[in-house]
C-alpha angles and dihedrals in degrees: 000000000000112000112256094018115103123210112242091246086069094059112113118204121236124203097241119139132185131193120227123242096028112196102153123063118234116229116237121186129204138020105243131197106247123158092342092301135119109230146118114271124262127210095258129146115270113278095018115114124208089252089065097039094099091159126162088231118095120256116249104258093205091066117086093220088064089065109022144019127188112201130208091256090056092251115135132218114202127191131207134166091220123093139219109260097169098279097107096255092145091059095042095050093049090050093051092047091047092047094057094041096044094235137122115272091228088065088064125085124185134219106204131193104340105136094211093049107036136050114253102273097177125230120347094233114100094033094187090071088057091045089057091060096052091042092055091046091053090047093052087047093051093052091049091050092049090053093051092045091050090056093046094047097038096234136112118269089238090066095053125103127190133207130160092351092306118123114205140180136152095000094309129102142180130188128231090245090055092057092072115131096025119131126242141150110245136149133167109232111217141171133190139068140261118266111265140167110266123164090196095054113132092223086077099226100093091256132105133188095036091143089067119198125338124206107229135199128057114266118184110273128193112271117242090247091066097048116133101160107030109075095035127105096249107180122256105261097220101048099085093051091048090049094048095042092246094119118103115229131190088253090058093064113110125169133187111275094008119164124210117227133198118189125232104212128205117268091244138008090266102038123126125203118265101169138340120242120252118268111222100221091188092060096034103029099169096039126106136186120229124188136182116171107311093341110108126177140165116214134189139160085243116067096207090049088052090053097048093045093048090054092049095046091046091056094067101027110118126218133178119259122254135175109177103132121096093222121251092264089063094042097116092047091050091053090046093050093058115111098245122198127180122337119267088228137006134185121191141023117302096198095049092049095046091049093048091048092047093049098043123117092219134016134182125199135180141169120226127199135198126182133221109288127198123226082223105184112197086232113053120230124282133181137176123209136185118190101190128209090242089062096255114133120200122186127186111207152144098239125148091213110047096170093046090051091048089054092049093049092049088050094051093049092041092234136125116281088230087071096062127085121188119195122198124218134165121271140145120315122278105183098212105320094118095043089112095044111288151331102186144076099308097099090046090054097044095049094045089047091051090049096048099034089229135099109270130202115202121191119183120217123233092254091048094051095046092048102038110026122100119270140221099249130244122254136204115192131188116201134180131180132188119215128201120222091272090057093253115144110240102170133027133188127185129179118183122192122193143154117247114307101183107055104145101176118134111244095222093053089049093052094042092051092237124140118294136178106263115231120217104213113234142130139220144211105254103173120107099215111239102177105079092164091069099091101200129036140156123196121186130182123198124191131193133181122277116293105268091004091167091066118112092253096046094260123257096347108216118220130171121259129201109306088015116206095351092070090060098037090048091054088061096037095052091039090058092046088053089051091048092051091051091049088053094046093237135140107260096234097046087045089061096043087054088057102051139054092196107120096196090056092047091048096051090046091055095042092049093044091054091048088052096047093239117186113201116246139119125267140278099054113246090244094049114141139169102204139060139064095262121089119257119202135218143168131215141173144205139178134215127191112201135158097344093314130114119209135188130188126191117184129191115199143181118216123192103203099198093055102029091233116156120193123184103216102177135009126189116195124186130185138182102189096164116254108008114228101194119005096196096050090044087053088055093049092051095050097044088047088055093050090048091050096046090050088056093044096051111025121002120107134137107226124195140170124217094291114024149010112278100186097081103139141040091264093057097030099046125195132187114280128217090250090055094050111110131220104281119208116194126207118190128187118189116201108193093192097049101072123232121320132193111275100167100064136045096047092095091053091065100066101068102048093039092051093046088051091051092048089056090047088052101041107015089234120116116233107205096170134059147248100054094214119170092253094051092044095052091049090047095050093050094047 
């Protein structure tokens, strides 16, 4: 068994209960000495410390120990239900806690995502909201410790100073660890509720309570002027262990008696099972076939036997035929042909916008298209599940929503949520697909473990992941703008049309015909409007069910991807602004400055332009051309405003008209995200976001025929390679008086509109669809 990972048979049960929803905090008195830690007591059987209380029941979030422990050696253990998804949350949270407690970040260790060891922190997207929780808990704790120290040292709190967990005054000092056993009144005020399956949930994905618990109140926090930790490039805690091989990944979990499983998937998205292929027991003596509905798997104690046996069984398994997809070449038509009703969301006054458009001297209009895109992690999904005979279910996973996944598993198995434990471990990136609780191998593993009575490890293949995982949905967007005689935009209308983008159902449960959360298709307006000088605008978002939702697998199950909705809507918004600038004969940067009063946006535009060596002029370039075998160059830009952060992207590209090849040669990215927490980690997020966005702009597209997905390997679902990655220049502006802003998302939304703008600058042809593949580009230039 892997060191540090307990088999579920070793999990004791503690008598801790929680009410849902929880709106009133519960008062707890007394720091008590338990296991060498300073924390408020939990209701735990005698002799059982919190470290061993790995109960399926949720921790009480009003109790300090659910969030924070201070040990006798002044080290700190912090707990959050959120997980590290590559954005640097583990560094940011350690820095925030260290800042408030006046300790060094390296003295802090984090427990992430385990449902029996952490309070429900909600989904891991929007890490700043989770940081607010741990920061407030640290601030509450700091005030309580100061009060204790003041009593112990016999001095007023106002005379105390703290450095590295040592409280000092008047030549006397005491450490945090030495304050154990002292009495104080402390509670953590919280509000919120646990995640649960709820078909009526307004979130539209069949789940409620995905925000988890929020720490309320307004404890005194350290002013920005006194920051010593926040604003520094503190190293990412997990990187050394990953480099040296010490990190534990989901693939490292092994349990006594564990079976390895490989899935036998239907022939098409709509196929149903006719008969299972024969299993050759002579060749595969320890393998077995397990089925439930359209869920088929081959299991063995030996992983290689499971793989070989699954391939053998799949070859003779029979499925019904199905052809309910329109084909990716007909995607826009299929979306257009849907019988659309009222928009899911609308912002603006239709009458005012229509009047302005009809009375305008000049209007421009365009349709923008984006295909389905995969989350496409380099390492396919993997999960381990143990459905025990005592009714307890333990799942090891790399989900970004442990509590949401817990609720879904409980719903699928028709058991109480309190009987499910979700354990989080590192694995390959997922980019948002598990924000609502999962789209991976978890349901496969849980169902198979229940049917076999043994722990089961399910690892998807690359082909399986690219064919069956959920997808970031396609978009069709219609935009129109009215310009005054000076070329200023005076009215704007956008309408976006998209299949479902928050289908949180677990694939294994769908195929097995077991209970699932039921999504309610819809869409939302994700843009944060940056152009306040445009007096009239109307934004509408229309949503439809999954494409081929009637299929046995639920169709192309839409699921959000990093910068959801806004990524697609911003591609069209910025595309039309670039077209409007060209129509007005204006420099694209100056054109944007002319349409906003937001000084933060203006400042980051100018700073990024300077770094990129931008020379003011209109697009297209005077030497733009769309023919010839020699490359032609262009530059283009776009902006995004998201979560108190202002982003600018400037792309420089080379286009070879005769071959359709597009190469991004340079990319400058700038951000003002308020007070920067960790410049080095922000730099990483910015650069990785650029790579992700450029990959989508140039290569990524889910293709499918009338029955199945056809882009199931890296040759057919292409991603940007290291050789194709451009020079990336980063600009950061830290605004100490603007609070914290989102620095982990939005960078990937910059690539597509900036590249499309650069393509127009180079060729004089508008590219209103991505990806800009050679085949599409040559067709576009010939049109």
